[in-house]
N, C-alpha and C positions, 0 to 999 in steps of 0.2 A: 886604377883601371881594371886590375883583377875584380875588386869588389864588384864593379859596374857589371863586368860580364857575369858574374854569380848571380847578380839581381835579376839579368835580363834572363839568365839560363832557367831560373827558378819561375820566372815569371811564364816563360814559355812552356815549362812543365805544367805547370798548374792549369795551364789553359789549353792543354792538349786535347781535351774531349769538347772545346768550344766550337760550334758551327761557324764559319767565316762568315761574314756578313757579304763578302761577293758571292758565296754560293747561294745564301737564302735568296739576296737579290736575283741572280740569274735565274732560280726556281719561280719565283714571283713572275717575272717578266717573261719567261716561257710560259705558265700559266697563261699570263693576261695576252700573250701573242697567238695561242691556241684559240680562246675565248672569241677575241677580237682580231680579223687580219690587219686593222689597222694598227696593231703592234705587231705583226708578226716580221721577221727579217725574210723568210722566203715565202711566197704564194704556194698557197697548198692546192693542187688540183684533183685530187681523187681521196675517196673515202679511206683507202689502205693507208695513204699517209697521216691522217686523223687517226686512226687507230694505231699507226706507230707512235704518232707523237704522244698518245694517250700511255701508252707500254711505257715508252721512256721516262714521262712525268712521274709515272707510278712507281719505276725503280729508282729515279732520283729522290723522292720522299722517301722511299724506304731506307736507302742507303742513309739519308740525311738521320732519318730516326733510328736506325741501326748503330750509329756510330757516337747517337747522343742519347743513352737510355735514361739517363737522369733529368731529361727536358720533357718528358712526357711519363703519364702515370698508366699507360696499358700495353698493349702487344702492338709493336710498330708497323706490323703486317695487317693487321685488324683497323689500326687508326687510318693506314693509306687507304684501304678499303672502302673506309666509311667515308674519307675525304672525297673522293673520286665517285663515290656513290651519290653525294650532296653537289657534285659540283653543277647539275644540271639546274639544280633549285638555284643556287649561287648567280648562273650564268642568266637564269629569268630575271630574277630580281635586279640585277646590275642593268637590264635592258629596260626595266619598269623605272629604275632612275634616270636612264637616260631619257625615257619620255619624259618624267618629270622637268628634267631640265629642259628640254626642248619647248615643252609648253609653256614654264615658267619664265624663259627669257626671251623677249621680243627680239633681241640681237641675233640671235642661234637661226642660221640659214638653213640648217640641216641636220639630222643626225650625225651624219658623217663629221660634222664641224666639231659635234661635241665630242665624238670619240678621239680624235685627233689631237683637240687643241685645249681642251678645257680642263683645268687642274681640278673640280669638282667630280669629272668622271674618274679621274686617276685615284684621288685620295680613297674616293666611296669604294672602286672596285678592291684596291688594296685593302680596305677594311673588309669587306665582304668575305673576301679571301682567308685573311687573318682571322677574322671571327669564326669562320667554320674550322679552323685547324684548333684554336682556343677553345671551342666547345667540345673539343673530342679529346680534351687532356694534354694539349700540349703547350708547354711555357717557353717562354722567352722567344721563339722562333716567330709567332704572329706579332710581338712588338718591335721585332727589326724588321718586318714587312711593312707595318704602318708607320714608323719612324724613317723607312727610305722613303716611304711618299711625302712624308712631313718633310724632310730634307728639301724634295724636288718642288712642292705645292704649297709650303707653309702652311697646310690643313693638319692639324694633330689631331686624329681620332684613335682613342684607345681601342684595342680589340676588343676588349672586355665589355663595351658599351653595348645596348640592346638597340637595334636602329629598326624601325620597319620599313614598308613599301613605298616605292615613288617617292624616296627621299633627294632633296635637292638642295646642294649647295651652289648659291650664286656667285662669282670671282671667288670669294673663299680664302685669301688671304688672311692669316692671323686667326681662324677659327681653331677652337679648342673643345673638343668633346671627351668627359673625362669616363672613367673606366665604368663605374655604375650609373651612366646616364641611360634613362630611358626614353625613346622617341618613338612617337606612333607613325601613323601612315599617312602620306600626303603633307609631310612638313617641308618646309623652304627656309634656308637660313642663310643670310647675307654676311659679306667679310666681317671680322673683327669680333664675331660672336664667341663668348665664354659661357660654357657649361659647365660649371666648375664646382668647388667645394668650398665649405665655408671653413673647414679645420682640415689640417695638414699633419695632425699628429699620428705618428704610429700604430697608437693604439686603435684608431678608428679605421685601421687598412681593411678590414672585412666587412664593415658597415656600409650600408647606402650612403654615399657622402654626396653624389651629384643629382641633379633635378631630373622629374620626369615631364616631359613634354609630351602631350596628348594629340590624338589624330587633328589634320587640318590647320595646324599653327604655322603662322609666320612670324619668323624674327629678324627685324631689320639690324642693318649693321652697328655695331660698337655696343651692343647691349650685352650685359652680363647678367648671367641668372645663376644663383648659387644656393646648394644646400640640399641633401639627400630628402628632408621634407618638403622641399619647395615644388609644386605640381602647375603646370601650365593648363589651364583647362582647353577643352577641346574647341577648335574653332578660333582662338585667341589671335592677336596681333600684339605683338611687342615692338614698339617704337626704336628707333636708333638711339644708342647712347643712355638706355633706361639700365638702371642697376636694381635686380631684386633679389630679395631673400626671403620673399612669403610667398605662399600660393596663389595665384588669380583664378577667378572663376570662369567656369566655360564660356565663351563668346565675348572675352572681355578686349578692350582696347586699351593699351597702355602706352603713354607716350610722354617725352621730355618736351617741358615746356619754360621758356624764359619769359617773363613779363617784366616791363619797363615801365615805373611811375614817375610820369614827368615832372610832378610836382617836386621832388626832391632828389632825382635823378636814382632811386635806388632801383635795383634789380633783383627780382627773386626768382628762384629756381623751383620749380614743383614738377611731380609728377601727376599725371591726370590719368584716371582710370575711369573707362566707361564700360558698361554690359548692357544687355537687354532691358535690365529693370531699374537700374539707376546710374547717378554719374557722382562722382566725387573727387577733390583734389586734396592733396597733401605735401 
């Protein structure tokens, strides 16, 4: 028993500078509640409350960074100031994402419905906030924010990914977007999509391991797209359950097809590639 107590004591001493997940979760939800009253515990009735909330959040982030200097590469006060200076752009981009979800989902009756109930909104908001912090040189804390959203929504977006404007995740469960993924503007992704790496070797940690998705691409449910050199060209449509490790030309349509040959009851699976110039199967 004494040995076990000693192990626990050492663990607590070694972790003395680690931020609590509950503290980080609370900070994120407080930010989200300020940006979107649908997530606020109390209704704000005047501008002075807005200003007071911003001051409080500023103090909260400053305190977190001050207690954990090993988790950022700059001056905590400057990082905090830059984060809140960028918050208006984050706010605007999330609203563009909401517009994309509303336009892209016939079942959505209002933007309020998306804000209050859509997992895609919650996961993308967590990503936008976390990505802003990561871009300012903050470590671990952005990942804690996106993993909290992951546990709640089933959508796993690494804060290091680069995602453009008007991003839509429909349904969302099982979506995985890796650290070095690059996604353009007006991209729509359905549930079960994986934008992943071909290699999990630690030696490749600093290389681009995940695909690039250009503007105006739609990726349907269950599709898997892997590799840092894989580029899905602008305006392409990737069908459900497609597996891709090679680039696709702009304005392509790629879909999975099963053909039955009645003579011998053989079943053949194929991918069909179509674009403006040609059509081929493999």
